C-alpha positions as CSV (number, residue, x, y, z in Angstrom):
1,X,9.2,-25.3,85.1
2,X,9.0,-23.9,81.5
3,X,6.3,-25.0,79.2
4,X,8.8,-26.7,77.0
5,X,10.1,-28.6,80.0
6,X,6.6,-29.6,80.9
7,X,6.1,-30.9,77.3
8,X,9.3,-32.9,77.6
9,X,8.4,-34.3,81.0
10,X,4.9,-35.2,79.7
11,X,6.2,-36.9,76.6
12,X,8.7,-38.7,78.7
13,X,6.1,-40.1,81.1
14,X,4.1,-41.3,78.1
15,X,6.8,-43.8,77.2
16,X,9.9,-42.4,75.5
17,X,12.0,-45.4,76.3
18,X,15.3,-46.1,74.7
19,X,17.4,-48.1,77.1
20,X,19.6,-50.9,76.0
21,X,22.1,-53.1,77.8
22,X,20.6,-52.4,81.3
23,X,18.5,-54.9,83.2
24,X,16.5,-52.2,85.0
25,X,13.6,-51.1,82.9
26,X,11.2,-48.1,82.9
27,X,7.8,-48.8,84.6
28,X,4.8,-46.6,84.2
29,X,2.7,-45.8,87.2
30,X,0.0,-48.3,86.3
31,X,2.6,-51.1,86.1
32,X,4.2,-50.9,89.5
33,X,1.2,-52.3,91.5
34,X,2.5,-55.3,93.3
35,X,6.2,-54.5,92.8
36,X,8.4,-54.2,95.9
37,X,9.8,-50.6,96.3
38,X,13.4,-50.8,97.2
39,X,14.6,-47.2,97.2
40,X,14.6,-43.7,95.8
41,X,17.4,-42.1,93.8
42,X,18.0,-38.4,93.0
43,X,20.4,-37.3,90.3
44,X,21.3,-33.7,89.6
45,X,23.1,-32.1,86.6
46,X,22.3,-34.8,84.0
47,X,23.2,-33.2,80.7
48,X,21.6,-34.1,77.4
49,X,18.3,-35.4,75.9
50,X,15.5,-37.3,77.6
51,X,17.0,-40.5,76.4
52,X,20.3,-39.5,78.1
53,X,18.4,-38.9,81.3
54,X,16.7,-42.3,81.1
55,X,20.0,-44.0,80.4
56,X,21.6,-42.5,83.5
57,X,18.7,-43.4,85.7
58,X,18.7,-47.0,84.3
59,X,22.4,-47.3,85.1
60,X,21.9,-46.0,88.7
61,X,18.9,-48.4,89.1
62,X,21.1,-51.3,88.0
63,X,23.8,-50.3,90.5
64,X,21.3,-50.6,93.3
65,X,20.0,-53.9,92.1
66,X,16.6,-52.7,90.8
67,X,14.7,-54.5,88.1
68,X,12.3,-51.5,87.5
69,X,12.3,-47.7,88.0
70,X,9.7,-45.1,87.8
71,X,10.6,-41.4,87.3
72,X,8.5,-39.3,89.7
73,X,10.1,-35.9,89.2
74,X,12.0,-34.3,86.4
75,X,13.1,-30.7,86.2
76,X,15.1,-28.9,83.5
77,X,17.6,-26.7,85.2
78,X,18.1,-23.0,84.1
79,X,20.6,-24.2,81.6
80,X,18.8,-26.0,78.8
81,X,19.2,-29.8,78.5
82,X,20.5,-30.0,82.1
83,X,18.1,-32.1,84.2
84,X,17.3,-33.0,87.9
85,X,15.5,-36.3,88.3
86,X,14.0,-38.4,91.1
87,X,13.0,-42.1,90.6
88,X,11.6,-44.9,92.7
89,X,13.3,-48.2,92.4
90,X,11.5,-51.6,92.4
91,X,12.6,-55.2,92.7
């Protein structure tokens, strides 16, 4: 992972959150204690900014009935602004 990608991923985990109109919300690692884990999603080839990535994950979490999600892995593909993401879903 490139240094710039690491900076993006680090900034993202610190709370860049810009979701609207979804019921599933981003949850940081320290906020998931006591939540019921209901699944894991992996999404490849998400194009765009970190906010675009979060929007796609929030929509996928909604589709599966999750109230919360926590992104556990995020990689920028060889092509800039093209992401691969894994997230845990919580009820």
